RODO-961499 format. One record per residue (C-alpha): x, y, z. Coordinates in steps of 0.001 Angstrom, whole numbers, padded with zeros to 6 digits, always signed. Layout:
BEGIN
XYZ ...
***
This chain:
BEGIN
-130160+055932+000226 -128541+059336+000117 -127019+060350-003081 -124487+063145-003393 -124236+064819-006857 -121648+067198-008367 -122466+068419-011970 -120508+070833-014038 -121568+072022-017422 -119274+074425-019274 -119915+076195-022605 -117004+077782-024411 -117603+079997-027490 -115111+080903-030131 -116166+084349-030076 -117606+086888-027302 -121350+086401-027088 -123225+089703-026810 -126431+088305-025444 -127635+084917-024438 -130353+083135-022226 -130450+079634-020867 -133290+077663-019206 -131988+075293-016491 -134080+072352-015527 -131488+071126-013068 -133139+071087-009665 -134620+067701-008338 -138138+067399-007434 -139550+066524-003971 -141859+063631-004903 -142886+060113-003661 -139760+058299-002873 -137487+061526-003267 -136563+064187-000889 -134148+066959-001679 -131928+067532+001378 -129747+070426-000154 -129349+071788-003595 -127340+074754-005024 -126694+076192-008496 -123810+078493-009042 -123192+080427-012339 -119885+081673-013686 -119977+083927-016646 -123708+084785-016160 -126375+085379-013534 -129690+083860-012553 -132554+086200-013593 -135467+084332-012098 -136891+080900-011021 -140330+079535-011801 -142312+076220-012119 -143292+075277-015584 -146490+073491-016753 -144918+070236-015812 -143974+071484-012309 -140392+071459-013169 -138309+073908-011365 -136741+076233-014046 -133930+078839-013590 -133568+081623-016289 -129967+082420-016640 -128498+085202-018760 -124892+085349-020078 -122833+088367-019097 -122239+090547-022240 -118887+089785-024070 -118357+086369-022267 -116733+083487-024120 -117521+080962-021478 -120285+080105-019026 -120009+077476-016306 -123057+075980-014433 -122210+074095-011260 -124911+072023-009520 -124419+070178-006260 -126411+068696-003436 -127744+065822-001603 -131066+063742-002338 -132572+061100-000177 -134029+058160-002326 -136443+055529-001010 -136908+052196-003076 -140420+052294-004532 -139765+049746-007421 -140218+052545-009828 -143801+053569-008627 -144168+057229-008428 -147911+057085-007612 -150982+059159-008703 -150805+062086-011002 -149955+065520-009658 -149178+068781-011348 -150640+071293-013655 -150998+069082-016763 -154197+067002-016996 -153549+063318-017310 -155193+063016-020687 -152481+065460-022089 -149815+062893-021735 -151467+060728-024513 -150715+063366-027129 -148037+063029-029614 -145117+065429-030276 -142872+065834-033326 -140276+063655-031466 -142835+061049-030664 -144994+060856-033841 -145874+057214-034411 -145128+055676-037756 -144861+052317-039524 -141691+051341-037506 -143542+051833-034142 -146615+049995-035575 -144491+047054-036565 -142911+046943-033029 -146428+046931-031497 -147490+044200-033744 -144382+042188-032719 -145046+042793-029093 -148503+041293-029257 -151225+041263-026487 -150626+038174-024422 -149726+039641-021078 -151125+039280-017539 -150766+042978-016726 -149865+046379-018019 -146576+046541-016240 -145534+043156-017660 -146428+044474-021052 -144285+047648-020269 -141295+045678-019457 -141662+043404-022603 -141873+046617-024662 -138810+048005-023019 -136912+044714-023838 -138043+044695-027394 -136989+048247-028077 -133407+047554-026941 -133431+044374-029109 -134254+046553-032109 -132212+049609-031071 -128970+048567-029147 -127395+051322-027065 -124759+053115-029047 -123637+056705-028961 -122992+058935-031962 -125774+057514-034219 -128466+059962-033193 -128909+063528-031859 -131241+065738-029906 -133580+066146-032788 -133811+062370-033736 -137423+061213-033789 -138612+057867-032383 -139234+056696-035966 -135847+057700-037167 -134099+056118-034247 -135989+052828-034899 -135180+052994-038645 -131477+053533-037825 -131328+050622-035461 -129325+052283-032692 -129920+054817-029990 -129151+056194-026568 -131271+056620-023519 -133150+059604-024963 -134105+057627-028107 -135118+054678-026104 -137484+056794-023978 -139040+058463-027085 -139837+055150-028673 -141371+053783-025444 -143385+056940-024999 -144677+056640-028515 -145558+053051-028326 -147340+053303-024969 -149413+056272-026045 -150527+054246-029003 -151530+051496-026488 -153693+054202-024623 -151434+054832-021669 -150307+058396-020662 -146674+058496-020865 -144090+061030-019973 -140170+061632-020484 -137996+061904-017486 -134584+063433-017129 -132348+062872-014132 -129277+061384-012631 -128310+057662-012193 -125542+056348-009790 -123856+053892-011967 -122500+050698-010434 -119253+050591-012368 -118072+054232-012401 -118313+057323-010362 -117503+059927-013186 -119975+060365-015996 -120148+062701-018990 -124010+063018-019290 -127239+062929-017445 -129673+060077-017784 -133251+059737-019246 -135918+057229-018799 -139767+056993-019260 -142981+056784-017062 -146293+055412-018023 -149537+055689-016195 -151131+052479-015148 -154713+052114-013880 -154979+051643-010248 -151136+052161-009664 -150232+055523-011155 -147075+056594-012763 -144450+053741-013154 -141035+054274-014364 -139110+052156-017058 -135430+052650-017756 -135480+051118-021230 -131782+051381-021775 -130869+049366-018640 -133863+047017-018716 -135556+047675-015304 -137612+050235-013349 -135762+052868-011561 -134669+052197-007972 -132895+054108-005228 -129940+054998-007536 -132143+057338-009593 -132849+061024-009003 -135821+062550-010952 -135211+066194-012165 -137692+067106-014821 -140515+065598-016755 -142401+066377-019947 -144035+065073-023090 -140519+064538-024625 -136839+065645-024406 -137645+069242-025248 -139845+069531-022304 -137357+068119-019781 -134023+069082-021359 -131520+069896-018590 -130265+073060-020392 -131777+074890-023341 -131563+078373-024637 -130593+080855-027341 -127865+083443-028022 -127252+086177-030543 -124355+085937-032915 -122632+083283-035042 -120105+081788-032580 -119602+078162-032302 -119945+076439-028866 -118123+073523-027253 -119893+071854-024243 -118147+069815-021677 -120031+067839-018884 -118445+066530-015731 -120741+064596-013450 -120291+062587-010278 -123155+060749-008543 -122213+058773-005343 -123576+057396-002206 
***
């Protein structure tokens, strides 16, 4: 399937910004089952300083804000060919060794809530993939999808304790649990073509776990299945911070308002 994507992110500031830098992880990867046909990023109110591949082999664009600007707009558009692979990405590639994906991060630090989840999950499964899907379903049972209850800094333990979360929280809990079970696991940010709408107000996130003899396998915890040909992978990492679509810093005390407009269609 060929997917066409239009993605606009605008930041408006209540006072002019003297200096600011943003890291963009908004360029899809060429990987098993995914081929980038075309991709463009245009900046209004700033300029692209350089591009590089980070330690997760994500394509990163470093963008500076023009001095005195009170708005910056990032427009991404392009087409990506997706082949159905039942969520299987395959063997590990990239700069990071496989063992590194077993390490915890501040957002994926295990605690009593995750341990209780694993005890409830049990061990009676015929395969690691079956166990992964059972874990995914159990997470959503304990943490129904609901926006506004968590934020970018919410940890896996905090999300479980609160009882609600969004795709980012579901992915963090899954990563934490799978690493406790001995599997390398990583966070994925990307796009999803939704069946019931064309316009969206956010990108999507899911998780991947490495299975012996198979390689990396994707699990979209929020939706309850493995990614198919409606998914576009952009960036991967140990958690959200590694794969965040946009992150950065600026000088000054101005407040910002962010608006996202996103269309993903066949």
